[in-house]
C-alpha positions as CSV (number, residue, x, y, z in Angstrom):
1,M,-31.6,74.2,33.0
2,R,-27.7,73.3,32.4
3,C,-25.9,70.2,32.5
4,S,-22.9,70.3,34.3
5,S,-19.6,70.4,32.6
6,A,-17.3,68.9,34.9
7,C,-16.0,65.7,34.5
8,S,-16.9,64.0,38.1
9,D,-14.8,60.4,39.1
10,R,-18.0,58.6,38.9
11,A,-17.4,59.0,34.7
12,V,-15.6,56.4,34.9
13,L,-18.4,54.3,35.6
14,F,-18.8,52.5,32.2
15,A,-15.4,51.2,32.2
16,L,-16.0,49.7,35.3
17,A,-19.2,47.9,34.4
18,A,-17.3,46.5,31.2
19,S,-15.0,44.7,34.1
20,L,-18.3,42.4,34.4
21,L,-17.1,40.5,31.6
22,I,-14.4,38.8,33.9
23,L,-17.5,38.1,35.7
24,T,-19.5,36.6,32.9
25,S,-16.6,33.4,32.1
26,G,-18.6,30.3,32.4
27,S,-21.8,31.8,32.3
28,R,-24.2,33.6,29.5
29,S,-22.5,36.3,27.8
30,I,-23.5,40.0,28.0
31,D,-23.0,42.7,25.7
32,L,-22.4,46.1,27.4
33,N,-21.9,48.0,24.5
34,N,-24.9,49.5,24.2
35,A,-26.2,48.4,27.7
36,T,-27.6,51.0,30.4
37,V,-25.3,50.2,33.5
38,V,-26.6,51.3,36.7
39,D,-24.2,51.7,40.1
40,L,-25.8,51.9,43.3
41,A,-23.6,53.1,45.6
42,G,-23.7,55.7,48.5
43,G,-27.5,56.2,49.0
44,R,-27.6,57.2,45.1
45,A,-28.1,55.4,41.7
46,V,-26.0,56.6,39.0
47,I,-27.3,55.7,35.6
48,E,-25.5,55.9,32.4
49,Q,-26.7,54.8,28.9
50,P,-25.2,55.0,25.9
51,V,-26.1,57.7,23.4
52,S,-25.7,59.0,19.9
53,G,-26.5,62.6,18.4
54,K,-27.8,65.8,19.3
55,I,-31.0,65.3,21.0
56,F,-32.3,63.1,23.3
57,N,-35.7,62.3,25.4
58,I,-36.4,60.7,28.9
59,T,-39.3,59.6,30.0
60,A,-39.3,59.3,34.0
61,I,-41.7,58.8,36.7
62,A,-39.4,60.7,39.3
63,R,-36.8,63.7,39.1
64,I,-33.6,62.8,38.3
65,E,-30.7,65.0,39.2
66,N,-27.4,66.4,37.8
67,I,-27.9,65.6,34.2
68,S,-24.2,65.1,31.9
69,L,-23.3,64.3,28.6
70,M,-20.1,62.5,27.8
71,S,-18.5,62.3,25.3
72,D,-14.7,60.5,24.6
73,S,-13.9,61.1,28.4
74,H,-15.1,65.0,28.4
75,A,-17.7,66.9,29.6
76,V,-20.2,67.8,26.3
77,R,-22.0,71.3,26.8
78,C,-25.7,70.9,26.7
79,S,-29.3,72.2,28.0
80,V,-32.4,70.4,29.7
81,D,-35.5,71.3,29.5
82,E,-38.1,69.7,31.8
83,S,-41.4,69.3,32.0
84,F,-43.8,67.6,34.1
85,W,-47.3,66.1,33.0
86,R,-49.6,63.9,34.3
87,G,-47.3,62.4,36.7
88,V,-44.5,62.4,34.4
89,Y,-41.4,63.9,34.0
90,R,-40.3,64.5,30.6
91,Y,-36.7,65.5,29.4
92,R,-34.7,67.2,26.7
93,I,-31.4,67.1,26.2
94,A,-29.6,69.0,23.2
95,A,-26.3,68.8,22.9
96,E,-24.0,71.6,21.3
97,E,-22.3,69.4,19.2
98,V,-22.9,65.5,18.3
99,V,-22.2,63.0,20.7
100,S,-21.7,59.7,21.0
101,G,-20.5,58.5,24.4
102,L,-22.7,58.5,27.5
103,L,-25.9,60.5,28.8
104,R,-25.6,60.2,32.6
105,Y,-27.9,61.2,35.4
106,E,-29.0,60.2,39.1
107,V,-31.3,59.8,41.6
108,P,-31.3,59.8,45.6
109,M,-32.5,55.7,46.7
110,R,-34.5,55.4,49.9
111,G,-33.9,52.4,51.9
112,Q,-32.7,48.9,50.8
113,Q,-34.4,49.1,47.5
114,F,-34.0,50.8,43.9
115,V,-37.0,51.3,41.5
116,S,-35.8,52.7,38.3
117,P,-37.1,56.5,37.7
118,V,-36.9,55.8,34.2
119,I,-38.6,53.7,31.7
120,L,-36.0,51.2,30.0
121,N,-35.2,49.0,27.5
122,G,-32.4,47.0,25.5
123,T,-29.8,45.1,28.5
124,V,-29.8,46.9,31.7
125,V,-27.6,46.1,34.4
126,V,-27.7,46.8,37.8
127,M,-24.8,47.1,40.4
128,I,-25.5,46.0,43.7
129,P,-23.9,48.1,46.8
130,E,-20.5,46.3,48.0
131,G,-21.5,43.6,50.6
132,Y,-24.7,43.3,49.8
133,T,-26.8,41.0,47.3
134,T,-30.8,39.9,46.1
135,G,-32.3,37.4,45.0
136,A,-34.1,35.6,48.5
137,R,-37.7,36.1,48.3
138,A,-38.0,36.8,51.7
139,L,-35.5,39.2,51.9
140,G,-35.7,41.0,48.3
141,I,-36.2,40.3,44.5
142,P,-35.4,41.5,41.7
143,R,-38.7,42.6,39.0
144,P,-39.2,41.8,36.5
145,E,-37.2,38.5,36.6
146,P,-33.7,39.1,35.0
147,Y,-31.7,37.0,32.7
148,E,-28.8,36.7,34.7
149,I,-27.8,37.6,38.8
150,I,-23.4,37.4,38.7
151,E,-22.1,37.2,42.4
152,G,-18.6,38.6,42.7
153,N,-16.8,41.3,44.5
154,R,-20.1,42.8,43.5
155,T,-23.6,41.4,43.0
156,V,-24.1,42.5,39.4
157,V,-28.1,42.0,37.9
158,V,-28.5,41.9,34.7
159,W,-32.0,42.2,32.6
160,R,-32.7,42.3,28.4
161,L,-35.9,44.0,28.2
162,E,-37.7,43.4,25.5
163,R,-39.9,46.5,25.7
164,D,-39.8,49.6,27.6
165,S,-40.1,48.7,31.5
166,I,-39.2,49.9,34.9
167,V,-37.1,47.3,36.9
168,E,-36.8,47.0,40.7
169,V,-34.1,45.4,42.4
170,G,-34.8,44.6,46.7
171,F,-31.4,44.1,48.3
172,Y,-29.7,43.0,51.7
173,R,-26.6,42.2,53.2
174,N,-24.8,39.1,52.1
175,D,-24.7,37.8,55.5
176,A,-28.8,38.5,56.1
177,P,-29.9,34.8,55.6
178,Q,-27.8,33.3,57.7
179,I,-29.1,35.6,60.9
180,L,-32.6,34.9,59.4
181,G,-32.3,31.2,59.7
182,Y,-30.6,31.9,63.1
183,F,-33.4,34.1,63.8
184,F,-35.4,31.0,62.7
185,V,-33.6,28.2,64.9
186,L,-34.4,30.5,67.6
187,L,-37.7,31.4,67.5
188,L,-38.7,27.5,66.5
189,A,-36.7,26.4,70.2
190,A,-38.3,28.9,72.1
191,G,-41.6,27.6,70.5
192,I,-40.6,23.5,71.6
193,F,-39.5,25.0,75.1
194,L,-42.9,26.8,75.6
195,V,-44.6,23.8,74.1
196,A,-42.7,21.5,76.4
197,G,-43.3,23.8,79.4
198,Y,-47.0,24.1,78.7
199,Y,-47.4,19.9,79.1
200,S,-45.3,19.5,82.1
201,S,-47.7,22.0,83.5
202,I,-50.1,20.2,82.5
203,R,-49.0,16.3,83.8
204,R,-48.0,18.3,86.8
205,L,-51.6,19.5,87.6
206,E,-53.1,15.8,86.5
207,A,-50.3,14.7,89.1
208,M,-51.9,16.7,91.8
209,R,-55.7,15.9,90.7
210,R,-54.6,12.6,91.0
211,G,-53.2,12.9,94.9
212,L,-55.9,14.7,96.2
213,R,-58.9,11.9,95.2
């Protein structure tokens, strides 16, 4: 299997992630120079990891797609060997030249949840789709507990992982908590209405019994 040699518009993802530094003013400092950046958009997760060298290995719990290497804003030709053993995918990426840049790959998403297909460590930044957020336990939360959640034009979840981990993010529309609140208010009102109707019926029956005596 060969890496894609075409330079995609999505290859500017790391530059986009760097703009998150603007969002961190007043919050804890985040160093993106060595961060793995995950962009959740269009039903796919685009993952970019900074790399240096010629040989790179990935251990994954799901098949990853569209593997490519970027160095100095251009695509680097490489070969990819894939193996599968006991539920684990292993990839060996060999570049034709020394790379100091980004290893990029994609994975399809299902629904409003992302589970990283690969084993990650260090600083990991996940960019939630525009118009969505995370953090409400009843609707969707990140696991493990993140280092920080940054709210802006897009919600960003940051981990600082000290060991190999799989990260997970459940996300929901920005207005979902408000809609859920309205639902519970309506449910409570319906419950009060039903209870009031029940006791009203009981009182009428008691009045009828007294009238028959």
